[in-house]
Jmol script that loads the backbone (N, CA, C; Angstrom):
load data "model"
ATOM      1  N   MET A   1     160.146 130.731  87.338  1.00  0.00           N
ATOM      2  CA  MET A   1     159.411 131.827  86.191  1.00  0.00           C
ATOM      3  C   MET A   1     158.329 131.438  85.469  1.00  0.00           C
ATOM      4  N   ARG A   2     157.031 131.886  85.274  1.00  0.00           N
ATOM      5  CA  ARG A   2     156.285 131.551  85.126  1.00  0.00           C
ATOM      6  C   ARG A   2     155.964 132.083  83.409  1.00  0.00           C
ATOM      7  N   ARG A   3     155.920 131.939  82.354  1.00  0.00           N
ATOM      8  CA  ARG A   3     155.722 132.688  80.987  1.00  0.00           C
ATOM      9  C   ARG A   3     154.171 132.965  80.675  1.00  0.00           C
ATOM     10  N   VAL A   4     154.087 134.220  80.351  1.00  0.00           N
ATOM     11  CA  VAL A   4     152.890 134.599  79.960  1.00  0.00           C
ATOM     12  C   VAL A   4     152.706 135.016  79.043  1.00  0.00           C
ATOM     13  N   PHE A   5     151.633 134.938  77.875  1.00  0.00           N
ATOM     14  CA  PHE A   5     151.138 135.486  76.604  1.00  0.00           C
ATOM     15  C   PHE A   5     150.106 136.375  76.750  1.00  0.00           C
ATOM     16  N   VAL A   6     149.752 137.173  76.390  1.00  0.00           N
ATOM     17  CA  VAL A   6     148.690 138.093  75.992  1.00  0.00           C
ATOM     18  C   VAL A   6     147.832 138.200  74.842  1.00  0.00           C
ATOM     19  N   ILE A   7     146.155 138.253  74.518  1.00  0.00           N
ATOM     20  CA  ILE A   7     145.599 138.448  73.874  1.00  0.00           C
ATOM     21  C   ILE A   7     144.569 139.668  74.187  1.00  0.00           C
ATOM     22  N   TRP A   8     145.088 140.430  73.582  1.00  0.00           N
ATOM     23  CA  TRP A   8     144.216 141.806  73.681  1.00  0.00           C
ATOM     24  C   TRP A   8     143.510 142.418  72.593  1.00  0.00           C
ATOM     25  N   THR A   9     142.541 143.224  72.870  1.00  0.00           N
ATOM     26  CA  THR A   9     141.951 144.225  72.091  1.00  0.00           C
ATOM     27  C   THR A   9     141.993 145.659  71.830  1.00  0.00           C
ATOM     28  N   HIS A  10     141.777 145.602  72.731  1.00  0.00           N
ATOM     29  CA  HIS A  10     142.268 147.117  73.567  1.00  0.00           C
ATOM     30  C   HIS A  10     143.358 147.655  73.707  1.00  0.00           C
ATOM     31  N   PRO A  11     144.102 148.639  73.398  1.00  0.00           N
ATOM     32  CA  PRO A  11     145.499 149.024  73.710  1.00  0.00           C
ATOM     33  C   PRO A  11     145.275 149.095  75.295  1.00  0.00           C
ATOM     34  N   LEU A  12     144.461 149.873  75.760  1.00  0.00           N
ATOM     35  CA  LEU A  12     144.518 150.009  76.947  1.00  0.00           C
ATOM     36  C   LEU A  12     144.902 148.896  78.397  1.00  0.00           C
ATOM     37  N   PHE A  13     144.138 147.965  77.543  1.00  0.00           N
ATOM     38  CA  PHE A  13     144.233 146.712  78.475  1.00  0.00           C
ATOM     39  C   PHE A  13     145.460 146.273  78.163  1.00  0.00           C
ATOM     40  N   PHE A  14     146.039 145.935  77.237  1.00  0.00           N
ATOM     41  CA  PHE A  14     147.272 145.640  77.035  1.00  0.00           C
ATOM     42  C   PHE A  14     148.431 146.315  78.349  1.00  0.00           C
ATOM     43  N   ASP A  15     148.331 147.653  78.163  1.00  0.00           N
ATOM     44  CA  ASP A  15     149.056 148.602  78.912  1.00  0.00           C
ATOM     45  C   ASP A  15     148.740 147.950  80.810  1.00  0.00           C
ATOM     46  N   PHE A  16     147.502 147.800  80.622  1.00  0.00           N
ATOM     47  CA  PHE A  16     147.199 147.406  82.404  1.00  0.00           C
ATOM     48  C   PHE A  16     147.668 146.111  82.236  1.00  0.00           C
ATOM     49  N   VAL A  17     147.789 145.327  81.536  1.00  0.00           N
ATOM     50  CA  VAL A  17     148.205 143.983  82.219  1.00  0.00           C
ATOM     51  C   VAL A  17     149.411 143.720  82.117  1.00  0.00           C
ATOM     52  N   ARG A  18     150.133 144.852  81.356  1.00  0.00           N
ATOM     53  CA  ARG A  18     151.660 144.801  81.771  1.00  0.00           C
ATOM     54  C   ARG A  18     152.146 145.591  82.642  1.00  0.00           C
ATOM     55  N   LEU A  19     151.424 146.295  83.607  1.00  0.00           N
ATOM     56  CA  LEU A  19     151.407 146.816  84.684  1.00  0.00           C
ATOM     57  C   LEU A  19     151.273 145.772  85.800  1.00  0.00           C
ATOM     58  N   LEU A  20     150.317 144.959  85.404  1.00  0.00           N
ATOM     59  CA  LEU A  20     150.152 143.974  86.626  1.00  0.00           C
ATOM     60  C   LEU A  20     151.049 143.202  86.396  1.00  0.00           C
ATOM     61  N   LEU A  21     151.550 142.798  85.402  1.00  0.00           N
ATOM     62  CA  LEU A  21     152.534 141.327  85.747  1.00  0.00           C
ATOM     63  C   LEU A  21     154.102 142.057  85.981  1.00  0.00           C
ATOM     64  N   ARG A  22     154.103 143.057  86.912  1.00  0.00           N
ATOM     65  CA  ARG A  22     155.454 143.385  86.892  1.00  0.00           C
ATOM     66  C   ARG A  22     155.661 142.616  88.667  1.00  0.00           C
ATOM     67  N   HIS A  23     155.863 141.574  88.016  1.00  0.00           N
ATOM     68  CA  HIS A  23     156.487 140.581  89.269  1.00  0.00           C
ATOM     69  C   HIS A  23     157.610 139.666  89.078  1.00  0.00           C
ATOM     70  N   PRO A  24     158.506 139.668  90.120  1.00  0.00           N
ATOM     71  CA  PRO A  24     159.918 139.203  89.319  1.00  0.00           C
ATOM     72  C   PRO A  24     159.735 137.350  89.076  1.00  0.00           C
ATOM     73  N   ALA A  25     158.708 136.601  89.568  1.00  0.00           N
ATOM     74  CA  ALA A  25     158.570 135.301  88.708  1.00  0.00           C
ATOM     75  C   ALA A  25     157.868 135.658  87.803  1.00  0.00           C
ATOM     76  N   ILE A  26     157.124 136.625  87.188  1.00  0.00           N
ATOM     77  CA  ILE A  26     156.483 136.452  86.020  1.00  0.00           C
ATOM     78  C   ILE A  26     157.043 136.806  84.562  1.00  0.00           C
ATOM     79  N   GLU A  27     157.201 136.417  83.362  1.00  0.00           N
ATOM     80  CA  GLU A  27     158.072 136.820  82.426  1.00  0.00           C
ATOM     81  C   GLU A  27     156.951 137.527  81.143  1.00  0.00           C
ATOM     82  N   LEU A  28     156.535 138.428  80.817  1.00  0.00           N
ATOM     83  CA  LEU A  28     155.651 138.355  79.678  1.00  0.00           C
ATOM     84  C   LEU A  28     156.574 138.270  78.112  1.00  0.00           C
ATOM     85  N   VAL A  29     156.125 137.261  77.769  1.00  0.00           N
ATOM     86  CA  VAL A  29     157.147 136.643  76.619  1.00  0.00           C
ATOM     87  C   VAL A  29     156.275 136.636  75.258  1.00  0.00           C
ATOM     88  N   GLY A  30     155.371 137.287  75.349  1.00  0.00           N
ATOM     89  CA  GLY A  30     154.476 137.977  73.969  1.00  0.00           C
ATOM     90  C   GLY A  30     152.996 138.091  73.948  1.00  0.00           C
ATOM     91  N   ALA A  31     152.804 138.865  72.875  1.00  0.00           N
ATOM     92  CA  ALA A  31     151.354 139.534  72.546  1.00  0.00           C
ATOM     93  C   ALA A  31     150.906 139.705  71.669  1.00  0.00           C
ATOM     94  N   THR A  32     149.746 140.043  71.382  1.00  0.00           N
ATOM     95  CA  THR A  32     148.808 140.007  70.092  1.00  0.00           C
ATOM     96  C   THR A  32     147.892 140.764  69.947  1.00  0.00           C
ATOM     97  N   SER A  33     147.400 141.241  69.364  1.00  0.00           N
ATOM     98  CA  SER A  33     146.176 141.575  69.280  1.00  0.00           C
ATOM     99  C   SER A  33     145.193 140.955  67.996  1.00  0.00           C
ATOM    100  N   ASP A  34     145.829 140.616  67.360  1.00  0.00           N
ATOM    101  CA  ASP A  34     145.681 139.359  66.009  1.00  0.00           C
ATOM    102  C   ASP A  34     144.679 137.874  66.345  1.00  0.00           C
ATOM    103  N   HIS A  35     143.992 137.849  66.900  1.00  0.00           N
ATOM    104  CA  HIS A  35     143.554 136.394  67.318  1.00  0.00           C
ATOM    105  C   HIS A  35     143.814 135.519  65.979  1.00  0.00           C
ATOM    106  N   ALA A  36     143.934 135.515  65.236  1.00  0.00           N
ATOM    107  CA  ALA A  36     144.118 134.688  63.555  1.00  0.00           C
ATOM    108  C   ALA A  36     145.199 134.268  63.778  1.00  0.00           C
ATOM    109  N   THR A  37     146.557 135.190  64.154  1.00  0.00           N
ATOM    110  CA  THR A  37     148.006 134.575  64.289  1.00  0.00           C
ATOM    111  C   THR A  37     148.254 134.323  65.863  1.00  0.00           C
ATOM    112  N   SER A  38     147.479 134.392  66.913  1.00  0.00           N
ATOM    113  CA  SER A  38     147.784 134.229  68.142  1.00  0.00           C
ATOM    114  C   SER A  38     148.308 132.370  68.584  1.00  0.00           C
ATOM    115  N   GLN A  39     147.543 131.936  67.521  1.00  0.00           N
ATOM    116  CA  GLN A  39     148.263 130.154  68.155  1.00  0.00           C
ATOM    117  C   GLN A  39     149.365 129.625  67.921  1.00  0.00           C
ATOM    118  N   THR A  40     149.745 130.518  66.618  1.00  0.00           N
ATOM    119  CA  THR A  40     151.381 130.411  65.820  1.00  0.00           C
ATOM    120  C   THR A  40     152.086 130.888  67.154  1.00  0.00           C
ATOM    121  N   GLU A  41     151.834 131.700  67.292  1.00  0.00           N
ATOM    122  CA  GLU A  41     153.036 132.858  68.578  1.00  0.00           C
ATOM    123  C   GLU A  41     152.670 131.891  69.851  1.00  0.00           C
ATOM    124  N   ILE A  42     151.562 131.105  70.101  1.00  0.00           N
ATOM    125  CA  ILE A  42     151.572 130.262  71.331  1.00  0.00           C
ATOM    126  C   ILE A  42     152.528 129.079  71.062  1.00  0.00           C
ATOM    127  N   ASP A  43     152.371 128.361  69.985  1.00  0.00           N
ATOM    128  CA  ASP A  43     152.951 127.236  69.842  1.00  0.00           C
ATOM    129  C   ASP A  43     154.425 127.899  69.803  1.00  0.00           C
ATOM    130  N   ARG A  44     154.882 128.808  69.263  1.00  0.00           N
ATOM    131  CA  ARG A  44     156.552 129.148  69.252  1.00  0.00           C
ATOM    132  C   ARG A  44     156.808 129.248  70.606  1.00  0.00           C
ATOM    133  N   LEU A  45     156.012 129.912  71.365  1.00  0.00           N
ATOM    134  CA  LEU A  45     156.836 131.015  72.417  1.00  0.00           C
ATOM    135  C   LEU A  45     156.723 129.654  73.684  1.00  0.00           C
ATOM    136  N   ARG A  46     155.364 128.783  73.563  1.00  0.00           N
ATOM    137  CA  ARG A  46     155.315 127.755  74.890  1.00  0.00           C
ATOM    138  C   ARG A  46     155.494 128.621  75.950  1.00  0.00           C
ATOM    139  N   PRO A  47     154.466 129.481  76.087  1.00  0.00           N
ATOM    140  CA  PRO A  47     154.015 129.970  77.511  1.00  0.00           C
ATOM    141  C   PRO A  47     153.532 128.971  78.276  1.00  0.00           C
ATOM    142  N   ASP A  48     153.374 129.316  79.816  1.00  0.00           N
ATOM    143  CA  ASP A  48     152.758 128.828  81.003  1.00  0.00           C
ATOM    144  C   ASP A  48     150.919 129.398  81.261  1.00  0.00           C
ATOM    145  N   ALA A  49     150.923 130.382  80.650  1.00  0.00           N
ATOM    146  CA  ALA A  49     150.058 130.898  80.834  1.00  0.00           C
ATOM    147  C   ALA A  49     149.165 131.775  79.667  1.00  0.00           C
ATOM    148  N   VAL A  50     148.152 131.747  78.842  1.00  0.00           N
ATOM    149  CA  VAL A  50     147.691 132.840  78.094  1.00  0.00           C
ATOM    150  C   VAL A  50     146.340 133.604  78.881  1.00  0.00           C
ATOM    151  N   ILE A  51     146.926 134.894  78.815  1.00  0.00           N
ATOM    152  CA  ILE A  51     145.670 135.633  79.324  1.00  0.00           C
ATOM    153  C   ILE A  51     145.014 136.558  77.968  1.00  0.00           C
ATOM    154  N   VAL A  52     143.741 136.528  77.631  1.00  0.00           N
ATOM    155  CA  VAL A  52     143.051 137.026  76.495  1.00  0.00           C
ATOM    156  C   VAL A  52     141.983 137.973  77.353  1.00  0.00           C
ATOM    157  N   GLU A  53     141.731 138.869  76.612  1.00  0.00           N
ATOM    158  CA  GLU A  53     140.724 139.906  77.271  1.00  0.00           C
ATOM    159  C   GLU A  53     139.367 139.576  76.443  1.00  0.00           C
ATOM    160  N   LYS A  54     138.680 139.724  77.474  1.00  0.00           N
ATOM    161  CA  LYS A  54     137.491 138.950  77.719  1.00  0.00           C
ATOM    162  C   LYS A  54     136.585 140.442  77.040  1.00  0.00           C
ATOM    163  N   ALA A  55     136.272 140.301  75.728  1.00  0.00           N
ATOM    164  CA  ALA A  55     135.698 141.772  74.554  1.00  0.00           C
ATOM    165  C   ALA A  55     134.007 141.228  75.099  1.00  0.00           C
ATOM    166  N   GLU A  56     133.365 142.545  74.717  1.00  0.00           N
ATOM    167  CA  GLU A  56     132.206 142.783  74.787  1.00  0.00           C
ATOM    168  C   GLU A  56     131.319 141.547  74.122  1.00  0.00           C
ATOM    169  N   GLU A  57     131.845 141.071  72.947  1.00  0.00           N
ATOM    170  CA  GLU A  57     130.949 140.110  72.164  1.00  0.00           C
ATOM    171  C   GLU A  57     131.998 138.883  72.324  1.00  0.00           C
ATOM    172  N   GLU A  58     131.495 137.922  72.916  1.00  0.00           N
ATOM    173  CA  GLU A  58     132.253 136.304  73.306  1.00  0.00           C
ATOM    174  C   GLU A  58     133.208 136.206  72.155  1.00  0.00           C
ATOM    175  N   GLU A  59     134.614 135.650  72.672  1.00  0.00           N
ATOM    176  CA  GLU A  59     135.279 135.006  71.246  1.00  0.00           C
ATOM    177  C   GLU A  59     134.879 133.847  70.891  1.00  0.00           C
ATOM    178  N   SER A  60     135.326 133.282  70.248  1.00  0.00           N
ATOM    179  CA  SER A  60     134.797 131.710  69.705  1.00  0.00           C
ATOM    180  C   SER A  60     135.551 130.931  70.988  1.00  0.00           C
ATOM    181  N   PRO A  61     134.645 129.860  71.406  1.00  0.00           N
ATOM    182  CA  PRO A  61     134.967 128.697  72.370  1.00  0.00           C
ATOM    183  C   PRO A  61     136.189 127.636  71.991  1.00  0.00           C
ATOM    184  N   ASN A  62     136.243 127.623  70.159  1.00  0.00           N
ATOM    185  CA  ASN A  62     137.248 127.193  69.774  1.00  0.00           C
ATOM    186  C   ASN A  62     138.488 127.620  69.748  1.00  0.00           C
ATOM    187  N   GLU A  63     138.488 129.276  69.891  1.00  0.00           N
ATOM    188  CA  GLU A  63     139.709 129.602  70.141  1.00  0.00           C
ATOM    189  C   GLU A  63     140.296 129.614  71.665  1.00  0.00           C
ATOM    190  N   ILE A  64     139.722 129.088  72.355  1.00  0.00           N
ATOM    191  CA  ILE A  64     140.025 128.927  73.892  1.00  0.00           C
ATOM    192  C   ILE A  64     140.401 127.422  73.854  1.00  0.00           C
ATOM    193  N   VAL A  65     139.981 126.631  73.160  1.00  0.00           N
ATOM    194  CA  VAL A  65     140.036 124.825  73.251  1.00  0.00           C
ATOM    195  C   VAL A  65     141.169 124.911  72.657  1.00  0.00           C
ATOM    196  N   THR A  66     141.363 125.607  71.827  1.00  0.00           N
ATOM    197  CA  THR A  66     142.865 125.400  70.832  1.00  0.00           C
ATOM    198  C   THR A  66     143.855 125.443  71.654  1.00  0.00           C
ATOM    199  N   ILE A  67     143.899 126.828  72.277  1.00  0.00           N
ATOM    200  CA  ILE A  67     145.106 127.312  72.941  1.00  0.00           C
ATOM    201  C   ILE A  67     145.100 126.299  74.315  1.00  0.00           C
ATOM    202  N   LEU A  68     143.944 125.641  74.908  1.00  0.00           N
ATOM    203  CA  LEU A  68     144.268 124.724  76.136  1.00  0.00           C
ATOM    204  C   LEU A  68     145.048 123.567  75.492  1.00  0.00           C
ATOM    205  N   ARG A  69     144.566 123.036  74.282  1.00  0.00           N
ATOM    206  CA  ARG A  69     145.193 122.119  74.069  1.00  0.00           C
ATOM    207  C   ARG A  69     146.847 122.112  73.740  1.00  0.00           C
ATOM    208  N   SER A  70     146.999 123.205  73.481  1.00  0.00           N
ATOM    209  CA  SER A  70     148.291 123.448  73.253  1.00  0.00           C
ATOM    210  C   SER A  70     149.266 123.472  74.683  1.00  0.00           C
ATOM    211  N   GLY A  71     148.585 123.148  75.780  1.00  0.00           N
ATOM    212  CA  GLY A  71     149.099 123.309  77.404  1.00  0.00           C
ATOM    213  C   GLY A  71     149.093 124.013  78.704  1.00  0.00           C
ATOM    214  N   PRO A  72     148.798 125.551  77.451  1.00  0.00           N
ATOM    215  CA  PRO A  72     148.851 126.644  78.605  1.00  0.00           C
ATOM    216  C   PRO A  72     147.424 126.528  79.564  1.00  0.00           C
ATOM    217  N   MET A  73     147.723 127.624  80.994  1.00  0.00           N
ATOM    218  CA  MET A  73     146.434 127.976  81.261  1.00  0.00           C
ATOM    219  C   MET A  73     145.584 128.912  80.440  1.00  0.00           C
ATOM    220  N   VAL A  74     144.357 129.098  80.524  1.00  0.00           N
ATOM    221  CA  VAL A  74     143.940 130.182  79.948  1.00  0.00           C
ATOM    222  C   VAL A  74     143.055 130.865  80.906  1.00  0.00           C
ATOM    223  N   ILE A  75     143.498 132.260  81.142  1.00  0.00           N
ATOM    224  CA  ILE A  75     142.947 133.170  81.936  1.00  0.00           C
ATOM    225  C   ILE A  75     142.016 134.411  80.969  1.00  0.00           C
ATOM    226  N   ARG A  76     140.991 134.621  81.539  1.00  0.00           N
ATOM    227  CA  ARG A  76     140.000 135.743  80.371  1.00  0.00           C
ATOM    228  C   ARG A  76     139.569 136.286  81.477  1.00  0.00           C
ATOM    229  N   LEU A  77     140.135 137.707  81.213  1.00  0.00           N
ATOM    230  CA  LEU A  77     140.200 138.739  82.246  1.00  0.00           C
ATOM    231  C   LEU A  77     139.416 140.297  81.135  1.00  0.00           C
ATOM    232  N   SER A  78     138.226 140.788  82.699  1.00  0.00           N
ATOM    233  CA  SER A  78     137.547 141.779  81.657  1.00  0.00           C
ATOM    234  C   SER A  78     137.507 142.869  82.879  1.00  0.00           C
ATOM    235  N   LEU A  79     138.478 143.808  81.795  1.00  0.00           N
ATOM    236  CA  LEU A  79     138.800 145.122  83.214  1.00  0.00           C
ATOM    237  C   LEU A  79     137.044 145.936  83.760  1.00  0.00           C
ATOM    238  N   GLY A  80     136.425 145.451  82.620  1.00  0.00           N
ATOM    239  CA  GLY A  80     135.123 146.464  82.753  1.00  0.00           C
ATOM    240  C   GLY A  80     134.324 145.841  84.567  1.00  0.00           C
ATOM    241  N   THR A  81     134.614 144.571  84.424  1.00  0.00           N
ATOM    242  CA  THR A  81     133.662 143.978  85.769  1.00  0.00           C
ATOM    243  C   THR A  81     134.950 143.587  86.687  1.00  0.00           C
ATOM    244  N   ASN A  82     136.059 143.331  86.462  1.00  0.00           N
ATOM    245  CA  ASN A  82     137.371 142.742  87.173  1.00  0.00           C
ATOM    246  C   ASN A  82     137.083 141.175  87.230  1.00  0.00           C
ATOM    247  N   ASP A  83     136.253 140.513  86.597  1.00  0.00           N
ATOM    248  CA  ASP A  83     136.236 139.059  86.256  1.00  0.00           C
ATOM    249  C   ASP A  83     137.358 138.584  85.934  1.00  0.00           C
ATOM    250  N   LEU A  84     137.734 137.539  86.465  1.00  0.00           N
ATOM    251  CA  LEU A  84     138.778 136.563  86.077  1.00  0.00           C
ATOM    252  C   LEU A  84     138.378 135.299  85.539  1.00  0.00           C
ATOM    253  N   SER A  85     138.079 134.553  84.724  1.00  0.00           N
ATOM    254  CA  SER A  85     137.985 133.279  84.870  1.00  0.00           C
ATOM    255  C   SER A  85     139.149 132.339  84.008  1.00  0.00           C
ATOM    256  N   THR A  86     139.490 131.378  85.005  1.00  0.00           N
ATOM    257  CA  THR A  86     140.339 130.632  84.310  1.00  0.00           C
ATOM    258  C   THR A  86     139.718 129.482  83.339  1.00  0.00           C
ATOM    259  N   TYR A  87     140.373 128.741  82.828  1.00  0.00           N
ATOM    260  CA  TYR A  87     139.504 127.642  82.164  1.00  0.00           C
ATOM    261  C   TYR A  87     140.070 126.411  82.715  1.00  0.00           C
ATOM    262  N   GLN A  88     139.887 126.262  84.264  1.00  0.00           N
ATOM    263  CA  GLN A  88     139.560 125.159  85.255  1.00  0.00           C
ATOM    264  C   GLN A  88     138.292 125.190  85.674  1.00  0.00           C
ATOM    265  N   ARG A  89     137.078 126.288  84.919  1.00  0.00           N
ATOM    266  CA  ARG A  89     136.109 126.556  85.452  1.00  0.00           C
ATOM    267  C   ARG A  89     135.739 126.997  86.749  1.00  0.00           C
ATOM    268  N   LYS A  90     136.711 128.328  86.952  1.00  0.00           N
ATOM    269  CA  LYS A  90     136.745 128.854  88.248  1.00  0.00           C
ATOM    270  C   LYS A  90     136.626 130.493  87.873  1.00  0.00           C
ATOM    271  N   LEU A  91     135.911 130.709  88.650  1.00  0.00           N
ATOM    272  CA  LEU A  91     135.463 132.418  88.486  1.00  0.00           C
ATOM    273  C   LEU A  91     135.890 133.249  89.862  1.00  0.00           C
ATOM    274  N   TRP A  92     136.839 134.095  89.847  1.00  0.00           N
ATOM    275  CA  TRP A  92     137.486 135.305  90.663  1.00  0.00           C
ATOM    276  C   TRP A  92     136.830 136.696  90.264  1.00  0.00           C
ATOM    277  N   THR A  93     136.832 137.809  91.259  1.00  0.00           N
ATOM    278  CA  THR A  93     136.710 138.958  90.899  1.00  0.00           C
ATOM    279  C   THR A  93     137.911 139.452  91.741  1.00  0.00           C
ATOM    280  N   LEU A  94     138.475 140.127  91.086  1.00  0.00           N
ATOM    281  CA  LEU A  94     139.698 140.727  91.558  1.00  0.00           C
ATOM    282  C   LEU A  94     139.520 142.023  92.464  1.00  0.00           C
ATOM    283  N   GLY A  95     140.357 141.974  93.763  1.00  0.00           N
ATOM    284  CA  GLY A  95     139.996 142.524  94.521  1.00  0.00           C
ATOM    285  C   GLY A  95     141.028 143.683  94.631  1.00  0.00           C
ATOM    286  N   ARG A  96     142.493 143.008  94.137  1.00  0.00           N
ATOM    287  CA  ARG A  96     143.871 143.775  94.222  1.00  0.00           C
ATOM    288  C   ARG A  96     144.596 143.306  92.844  1.00  0.00           C
ATOM    289  N   ALA A  97     145.500 144.044  92.394  1.00  0.00           N
ATOM    290  CA  ALA A  97     146.080 143.761  91.065  1.00  0.00           C
ATOM    291  C   ALA A  97     147.101 142.838  91.308  1.00  0.00           C
ATOM    292  N   GLU A  98     147.409 142.785  92.810  1.00  0.00           N
ATOM    293  CA  GLU A  98     148.321 141.438  92.893  1.00  0.00           C
ATOM    294  C   GLU A  98     147.393 140.308  92.491  1.00  0.00           C
ATOM    295  N   ASP A  99     146.590 140.133  92.818  1.00  0.00           N
ATOM    296  CA  ASP A  99     145.333 138.729  92.558  1.00  0.00           C
ATOM    297  C   ASP A  99     146.085 137.758  91.211  1.00  0.00           C
ATOM    298  N   LEU A 100     145.801 138.783  89.877  1.00  0.00           N
ATOM    299  CA  LEU A 100     146.540 138.415  88.724  1.00  0.00           C
ATOM    300  C   LEU A 100     147.816 137.521  89.258  1.00  0.00           C
ATOM    301  N   SER A 101     148.436 138.365  89.358  1.00  0.00           N
ATOM    302  CA  SER A 101     149.752 137.510  89.862  1.00  0.00           C
ATOM    303  C   SER A 101     149.777 136.145  90.481  1.00  0.00           C
ATOM    304  N   GLN A 102     148.975 136.157  91.139  1.00  0.00           N
ATOM    305  CA  GLN A 102     148.570 134.855  92.083  1.00  0.00           C
ATOM    306  C   GLN A 102     148.331 133.789  91.676  1.00  0.00           C
ATOM    307  N   VAL A 103     147.368 134.414  90.722  1.00  0.00           N
ATOM    308  CA  VAL A 103     146.315 133.337  89.808  1.00  0.00           C
ATOM    309  C   VAL A 103     147.166 132.674  88.842  1.00  0.00           C
ATOM    310  N   ILE A 104     148.525 133.184  88.021  1.00  0.00           N
ATOM    311  CA  ILE A 104     149.164 133.062  86.809  1.00  0.00           C
ATOM    312  C   ILE A 104     150.332 131.596  88.188  1.00  0.00           C
ATOM    313  N   LEU A 105     150.594 132.134  89.407  1.00  0.00           N
ATOM    314  CA  LEU A 105     151.785 131.633  90.167  1.00  0.00           C
ATOM    315  C   LEU A 105     151.125 130.593  90.788  1.00  0.00           C
ATOM    316  N   GLY A 106     150.018 130.601  91.101  1.00  0.00           N
ATOM    317  CA  GLY A 106     148.964 129.375  91.752  1.00  0.00           C
ATOM    318  C   GLY A 106     149.638 129.625  93.178  1.00  0.00           C
ATOM    319  N   GLY A 107     149.915 130.395  93.770  1.00  0.00           N
ATOM    320  CA  GLY A 107     150.446 130.112  94.859  1.00  0.00           C
ATOM    321  C   GLY A 107     149.668 130.754  96.078  1.00  0.00           C
ATOM    322  N   PRO A 108     150.364 131.109  97.192  1.00  0.00           N
ATOM    323  CA  PRO A 108     149.630 131.483  98.689  1.00  0.00           C
ATOM    324  C   PRO A 108     148.431 132.807  97.761  1.00  0.00           C
ATOM    325  N   GLY A 109     147.155 132.601  98.349  1.00  0.00           N
ATOM    326  CA  GLY A 109     146.513 133.806  98.108  1.00  0.00           C
ATOM    327  C   GLY A 109     145.738 133.483  97.323  1.00  0.00           C
ATOM    328  N   THR A 110     145.923 132.450  96.228  1.00  0.00           N
ATOM    329  CA  THR A 110     144.934 132.432  95.347  1.00  0.00           C
ATOM    330  C   THR A 110     143.406 132.017  95.634  1.00  0.00           C
ATOM    331  N   GLU A 111     143.364 131.067  96.773  1.00  0.00           N
ATOM    332  CA  GLU A 111     142.359 131.082  97.209  1.00  0.00           C
ATOM    333  C   GLU A 111     141.341 132.155  97.645  1.00  0.00           C
ATOM    334  N   SER A 112     141.858 132.899  98.398  1.00  0.00           N
ATOM    335  CA  SER A 112     141.830 134.035  99.062  1.00  0.00           C
ATOM    336  C   SER A 112     140.937 135.235  98.169  1.00  0.00           C
ATOM    337  N   ALA A 113     141.652 134.858  96.416  1.00  0.00           N
ATOM    338  CA  ALA A 113     141.069 135.590  95.114  1.00  0.00           C
ATOM    339  C   ALA A 113     139.407 135.003  95.033  1.00  0.00           C
ATOM    340  N   GLU A 114     139.431 133.684  95.425  1.00  0.00           N
ATOM    341  CA  GLU A 114     138.313 133.081  94.855  1.00  0.00           C
ATOM    342  C   GLU A 114     136.755 133.624  95.314  1.00  0.00           C
ATOM    343  N   GLY A 115     136.102 134.198  94.884  1.00  0.00           N
ATOM    344  CA  GLY A 115     134.786 134.716  95.403  1.00  0.00           C
ATOM    345  C   GLY A 115     135.017 136.104  95.849  1.00  0.00           C
ATOM    346  N   GLY A 116     135.724 137.114  95.267  1.00  0.00           N
ATOM    347  CA  GLY A 116     136.002 138.145  95.678  1.00  0.00           C
ATOM    348  C   GLY A 116     136.807 138.646  96.610  1.00  0.00           C
ATOM    349  N   ALA A 117     136.900 139.927  96.615  1.00  0.00           N
ATOM    350  CA  ALA A 117     137.726 140.151  97.471  1.00  0.00           C
ATOM    351  C   ALA A 117     137.063 140.433  98.701  1.00  0.00           C
ATOM    352  N   PRO A 118     137.997 140.387 100.129  1.00  0.00           N
ATOM    353  CA  PRO A 118     137.078 140.203 101.739  1.00  0.00           C
ATOM    354  C   PRO A 118     136.528 141.905 101.905  1.00  0.00           C
TER     355      PRO A 118
END
end "model"
wireframe off; spacefill off
backbone 0.3
color backbone group
């Protein structure tokens, strides 16, 4: 079971991500729209992955670095462009809703998501 935490700005983004994460091997363990308290929650809940909404204005690189030091994979997702960045320095364009689950799980299909949809 992969545990996921979501940091969101827009309620619609959070609703959409919750729908995408309806995978039996993924558990949504927490979420917040308050960037200032997100690290405390991440430290407490210890998720395997943190999804951060890519806002129009760039988030502080310090926030991403701090999360990475806590251990989870960080996924930055933009619904406007369907771009998904993981902080292993890879960029995917989601072709299907299932691609987000595959990136979190790191299983089959992750490679097919890289570089865009077929």
